N, C-alpha and C positions, 0 to 999 in steps of 0.2 A: 608418871611416863617421864623416864629420863633425857635428859636432854643430848640432842644430835651431835655426834662429833665434829667437830669442826677440824678439818683437813688445810692443812698448809704444804703447798707442793714447792719446796725448798729448791730451786735450778742450778746448776753448774754455774750460771753466770753469778746467781745471787752468793754462791758459797768461794768463787772465786774472788769478788770484791770483799766478801767479809773475812777472808783468807789475807787478802790485802790490809782490810782493818784492824785485823791482831797484830801484823807488822808492823803497821805505824803505834799502834799503844805500846808494843815492847819498845820501840823505838824511843819515843817519848818518857817512858819510864826507864830509858839508858839500861834495861835488861838484857843482856844475850849469854843466851846460856850455852853450856858446854855440849849438852846433846840435847834430841828433840824426841821423846817417848810417845808412841801414840799409842795410845788406847784399839784394841781389837773391837771390835768391827769399824765402829765409826769413825775415829780419831786416827786411823791409817791415813788418809787420804788427807786432811787437812796438816796432819804429822810431815805428810813426806813431803807436801808441798815447802812448808814453812823450813824444813831441813835441806830443801836444796835452795831457796832463797837464802839462808843464813851462811849456805856451804858448811852443813854440820851434819855430824852422823846422825842416825835415826834408829832408834831402838822401837821395833815393834814388841808390845808386851798385850798376850792373850787374857785379857781380866775384863769377864761379863759375867754381871750377877742376873741378865735376863734372857738373853739369847744364847743358847749354846752354854750353860753356864760353865765359867771355867775359867779357876787364876794360877797363874804363873806369877810367881813371887818376885819382886825388883826389887835391887838394890842398887843406887849409884856407885857405878866405878871408882874409885880412889881418887882419877883426875877430874871427876865431875861436882866441880864444886857449885855450876848453878844448873839444872834441870828443868825443863818446861815438860810437862805431861798434858797432853790433849786428847780430847775426846770431840766427837760434835756436837754432843749436848751433857747438860749437868741436866740429868733428869730429877732423879730422886737424890742425888748429892751423894751417895752409898759408895758409889764404885772407886770417884774422889778421897771420899773418908775413908776408904778401907787403904785403899796404896797411902795414904798418908799415913793412917794408923801403923799400919804394917813397919813403912819405913820407922817413924818413930820407937815404936817398939822395940826394936835392933838395936837403935841408938840405945835406949834406956835402959835395958834389961840388965842388969846386975848378977844374975846368976850366970850368966857365961861369957866368956870373953867376947866383948865386940867383935862383929863380921868384920872383915878387915873393909868389906863396902861398905860397912854403914857410918862412914865420917858424917862428922856436920857440913851440911851443904843447904845453899839455900833450892827449895825446890816451891814451884809454881805451876800452878795450874791455869788451861783456856781452853774455851769452849765456842764453838759458832755461837752456841744459844744456851740460856741459860733459865729454867724454870724459876722463875723470881718467888715461889711460892716454899721452896726449901732453905732449911738454914745456909746450907752450904754454900758460899758465893767464891766461886773461881776469881781468881785474881785478873782473869783478863776473859772478856765474853763483849758479842757485838751484839746478837738480839734477843731481847726478853719476852717471857709470856707467861701470864698465867695458864698455865697448862693444863693444871688440875683441875682449877674453877671452871676455867675457860673451856672445860672438855675438848681439848687441843691435840693433834697428833699431825705431828711434824713426817713428812716424807722425803727424807734427803736422796739427790739424785744418784747416789750409789746404790740405794736400795731398790728400787724398781726402774734403772736406766731403760728396760727393756720396755717399759709401757708409758716411759716422763715423754712426753711434748721436747724434740729437738728443737735449736735456735740455731739455723745454721746463718755464720754472716754471708752478706753481700759476696760472691767472688770478687769482685774489686777493693772491696774494703780491705784484704788480709793481700792480696796480689799487688798493690802498687810498685812497680821498682823491679817485678820478677819478669822472666824472660816468657814465661808462661807457667801452664800447667800441664802434668804429664803423671797421672797416677802412678806408676812403674819407673818414672827416671828422677833423679834431683832436680829440683828447681833454685836455681842460681840467681843472684844479683847481676843486674844489668851492668857491664862495664862503664865506669864515669868517663872512660876516653873516647 
């Protein structure tokens, strides 16, 4: 009899805290990318959040080997000396490996002239979760688990947001210092006068 799947319901709150943890790791490592690349679909949300935090360009790439398989090629622009490629989970490692392999192959190909966008650059990988049973290890990750042997499935908040429980802050927690809440009116800070 097979072991029952263990589900992890990863919340929006945990995802936001973990994205902050990625930001801390990047700061400690003193790695500031020139562009954030988010892999569709799971890397889009954390990628956009990182892009906003660092105030950097965001490049969405459709690179999926499992759900709706499709592969857009990606090569860094000549101005991109540092690239951060983001996904929600490094599950098998295959998506990150394929991305790295494509970029490296374009750099090494001696039979063709080097593509103008295939210059040397520092490419690093980040994910919120890492399946620690796979060989590929992202440069940055926050949580890890033995996903395969533990028979674990992680539900990310954007995968089933319509059926996930919502955690609402108390009105007073986020409303301090504001005149009030009106759904269709702007909310303004109280004047200090």
